[in-house]
C-alpha positions in Angstrom: 103.7 150.1 3.3 102.0 147.6 0.9 104.4 144.9 1.9 103.7 145.4 5.6 100.0 145.3 5.2 99.6 141.4 5.5 101.8 141.4 8.6 99.4 143.9 10.2 96.1 142.3 9.1 97.0 138.7 9.8 97.5 139.1 13.6 94.3 141.1 13.8 92.3 138.3 12.1 93.8 135.7 14.4 92.9 137.7 17.5 89.3 138.3 16.3 88.7 134.7 15.4 90.1 133.5 18.8 87.7 135.9 20.6 84.9 134.5 18.6 86.0 130.9 19.5 86.2 131.8 23.2 82.7 133.3 23.0 81.3 130.2 21.4 82.9 127.9 24.0 81.5 130.1 26.8 78.0 130.0 25.2 78.2 126.2 24.9 79.3 125.9 28.5 76.4 128.1 29.6 73.9 125.8 27.8 75.5 122.7 29.2 75.2 124.2 32.7 71.6 125.0 32.1 70.9 121.5 30.9 72.6 120.0 33.8 70.6 122.1 36.3 67.3 121.1 34.6 68.3 117.4 34.8 69.3 117.6 38.4 66.1 119.5 39.4 64.0 117.0 37.5 65.8 114.1 39.2 65.3 115.7 42.7 61.6 116.2 42.0 61.3 112.6 40.8 63.0 111.2 43.9 60.9 113.3 46.2 57.8 112.2 44.4 58.7 108.5 44.7 59.5 108.9 48.4 56.3 110.8 49.4 54.0 109.7 46.7 51.4 106.9 46.6 52.7 103.4 46.4 
């Protein structure tokens, strides 16, 4: 059983690290999406302000 232990532990470690990687990628994607929404909303407010604001 001692000789089989690395073959059992190694796949588990690889699976756990890939799940962590996917979670990190998803989290980065969420923050990128939030940043993009903030920039677009700011740009829309700027354009509307320029169109209807004082000249």
